[in-house]
C-alpha positions in Angstrom: -58.9 77.7 11.2 -59.0 81.4 11.8 -58.5 82.3 15.4 -58.4 86.2 15.3 -62.0 86.9 14.1 -62.7 89.1 17.1 -59.4 91.0 17.0 -58.4 94.4 15.6 -54.8 94.7 14.6 -52.6 97.7 13.6 -49.6 97.1 11.4 -47.3 100.0 10.7 -45.3 100.0 7.5 -47.6 97.5 5.8 -47.2 98.6 2.2 -44.3 96.3 1.4 -42.0 93.6 2.7 -42.4 92.3 6.2 -45.2 94.6 7.1 -47.2 93.6 4.0 -46.7 89.9 4.8 -47.8 90.4 8.4 -50.9 92.2 7.4 -51.8 89.5 4.9 -51.3 86.8 7.5 -53.4 88.6 10.1 -56.2 89.0 7.5 -56.0 85.3 6.7 -56.4 84.5 10.4 -59.6 86.6 10.5 -58.4 89.8 12.1 -59.6 93.3 11.1 -56.4 95.0 10.0 -55.5 98.7 10.0 -52.4 99.2 7.9 -50.2 102.3 7.7 -47.9 103.7 5.0 -46.4 107.1 4.2 -48.2 107.9 0.9 -51.6 109.4 0.8 -52.6 106.9 -1.9 -50.6 104.0 -0.6 -51.5 100.4 -1.2 -51.8 97.7 1.5 -53.1 94.1 1.2 -56.7 93.9 0.1 -59.0 93.9 3.0 -57.0 96.3 5.2 -58.1 99.7 6.3 -55.3 101.9 5.0 -54.2 104.9 7.0 -51.5 107.3 5.7 -49.1 108.6 8.4 -45.5 109.7 8.1 -43.8 108.9 11.4 -41.0 111.4 10.7 -43.6 114.0 11.4 -43.8 114.2 15.2 -47.2 116.1 15.3 -48.8 113.7 12.8 -47.5 110.8 14.8 -49.0 112.2 18.0 -52.3 112.9 16.3 -52.4 109.4 14.8 -51.6 107.8 18.2 -54.5 109.8 19.8 -56.9 108.5 17.2 -55.7 104.9 17.6 -56.2 105.1 21.3 -60.0 105.0 20.6 -59.9 102.3 18.0 -59.9 99.3 20.3 -56.6 97.8 19.1 -56.0 94.3 20.3 -52.8 93.6 18.4 -50.1 96.2 17.7 -47.3 95.4 15.3 -44.7 98.2 15.1 -43.0 97.3 11.9 -42.3 100.7 10.2 -38.6 101.5 10.2 -35.7 103.1 8.3 -32.0 102.5 8.0 -29.0 104.5 6.7 -25.5 103.0 7.0 -22.5 105.2 7.6 -19.1 105.0 9.4 -19.7 106.1 13.0 -17.7 109.3 12.7 -19.6 110.3 9.6 -23.1 109.8 11.0 -25.2 112.9 10.3 -26.8 114.0 13.6 -29.9 114.9 11.7 -30.2 111.4 10.3 -29.6 110.0 13.8 -32.5 112.0 15.1 -34.8 111.3 12.2 -34.2 107.5 12.4 -34.9 107.5 16.1 -38.2 109.4 15.5 -39.4 106.6 13.2 -37.8 103.5 14.8 -38.2 104.3 18.5 -40.4 107.3 19.2 -43.3 106.3 17.0 -43.4 102.8 18.4 -43.3 104.3 21.9 -46.3 106.6 21.2 -48.3 103.8 19.7 -47.6 101.4 22.5 -48.6 104.0 25.0 -51.8 104.7 23.0 -53.1 101.1 22.8 -52.2 99.9 26.3 -55.2 101.4 28.2 -57.8 99.7 26.0 -55.9 96.4 26.1 -55.9 96.7 29.9 -59.7 97.2 29.9 -60.2 94.0 27.9 -57.6 92.1 29.9 -55.9 91.0 26.6 -53.4 92.4 24.2 -50.4 91.6 22.1 -47.6 94.0 21.1 -44.9 92.9 18.7 -42.1 95.4 17.9 -40.0 94.5 14.9 -36.4 94.7 15.8 -33.4 93.4 13.9 -30.5 91.1 14.2 -28.5 94.4 14.5 -30.5 95.0 17.6 -28.8 91.9 19.2 -25.3 92.1 17.8 -23.2 95.0 16.6 -21.8 95.6 13.1 -19.7 98.3 11.5 -21.6 101.2 9.9 -24.8 100.5 11.7 -24.4 102.8 14.6 -27.7 104.6 14.1 -29.8 101.6 13.2 -28.4 99.4 15.9 -28.9 102.1 18.5 -32.6 102.3 17.6 -33.1 98.6 17.6 -31.3 98.0 20.9 -33.4 100.8 22.3 -36.6 99.2 21.0 -35.7 96.0 22.8 -35.1 97.9 26.1 -38.4 99.7 25.8 -40.3 96.5 25.0 -38.7 94.7 28.0 -39.7 97.5 30.4 -43.2 97.7 28.9 -43.7 93.9 29.2 -42.7 94.0 32.9 -45.5 96.6 33.5 -48.4 95.1 31.5 -48.0 91.3 31.6 -50.2 90.9 34.7 -52.9 92.7 32.7 -53.0 90.0 30.0 -50.8 92.1 27.6 -47.8 90.3 26.2 -45.1 92.5 24.6 -42.1 91.1 22.6 -39.6 92.0 19.9 -39.0 89.9 16.9 -35.5 90.3 15.4 -35.4 89.4 11.7 -32.1 88.5 10.1 -31.3 89.3 6.5 -34.7 89.2 4.8 -35.3 89.5 1.1 -37.1 92.9 0.9 -36.8 96.0 -1.2 -35.2 97.8 1.8 -32.5 95.1 2.2 -31.6 95.2 -1.5 -31.5 99.0 -1.6 -29.4 99.4 1.6 -27.0 96.5 1.0 -26.8 96.0 -2.7 -26.1 92.6 -4.2 -22.5 92.5 -3.1 -23.5 93.4 0.5 -26.2 90.7 0.5 -23.8 88.1 -0.8 -21.3 89.0 1.9 -23.9 88.5 4.6 -25.4 85.4 3.2 -22.0 83.8 3.6 -22.3 84.4 7.3 -25.8 82.9 7.7 -25.6 79.2 8.8 -28.7 78.4 6.6 -26.9 80.0 3.6 -29.8 82.1 2.3 -32.0 85.2 2.8 -35.1 84.8 4.9 -38.5 85.7 3.5 -41.1 88.2 4.7 -43.6 85.3 5.0 -41.3 83.4 7.4 -41.2 86.5 9.7 -44.9 87.0 9.4 -45.7 83.4 10.4 -43.9 83.8 13.6 -45.0 87.3 14.4 -48.7 86.4 13.9 -48.4 83.3 16.1 -46.7 85.5 18.8 -49.5 88.0 18.5 -52.2 85.5 18.7 -54.1 83.6 21.5 -51.8 80.5 21.3 -49.0 82.6 22.8 -49.9 82.6 26.5 -46.5 82.8 28.3 -43.9 84.5 26.1 -43.3 88.1 27.0 -40.5 90.6 27.3 -38.3 88.7 24.8 -36.3 89.7 21.7 -36.7 86.6 19.5 -34.5 86.0 16.5 -35.7 84.7 13.2 -32.4 84.9 11.3 -31.2 81.5 10.0 -28.8 81.3 12.9 -26.9 84.5 12.1 -27.1 86.0 15.7 -25.5 82.9 17.1 -22.3 82.8 15.1 
């Protein structure tokens, strides 16, 4: 039975992969879903209201956040993110800054934008999509890990401030998920290497992440807040 019929959700990066699966799941639960992507003519799951915004553009991000503040968002899913692997001493400072803009600053601005309306209603759910690399380190992921550890810290601090207002904020940390981004960044050899480290011996699916995220973002979650919860086939525990 649908249990989000009276809720409005915002899902960033919803044109593919985990974001697409989360948006579909929210729609299936009855929520009204606003979905973002970078392309002006981008495609999101049927039934979503699509909004183009490129979070690398600081001014565009601030403008979008201001618009969203008046949209009565009940559920915020900060999913949009980018990654670029490199040896630590070869990280391009421009890439470091760009990835922080998308992975940390944009979620910060959107969280800040939606909290006042959530406080007025006395109810809200924020789920920031982190990563297994935001819980454990790995070579060549200095930039990405920094952003995801930072997202975790931001979420914990936010949760401490808003939990008494009925707003629960958490991170979900996916493991190695079978998405276009994973295959592009890692390649088949890199994927095979990581699968060998996963106790379950396989990639996760976007739908598995979506199922947990939507539960965490819904009314059945009444007491989980400030956490960084892994959905990774056991990878972060080995």
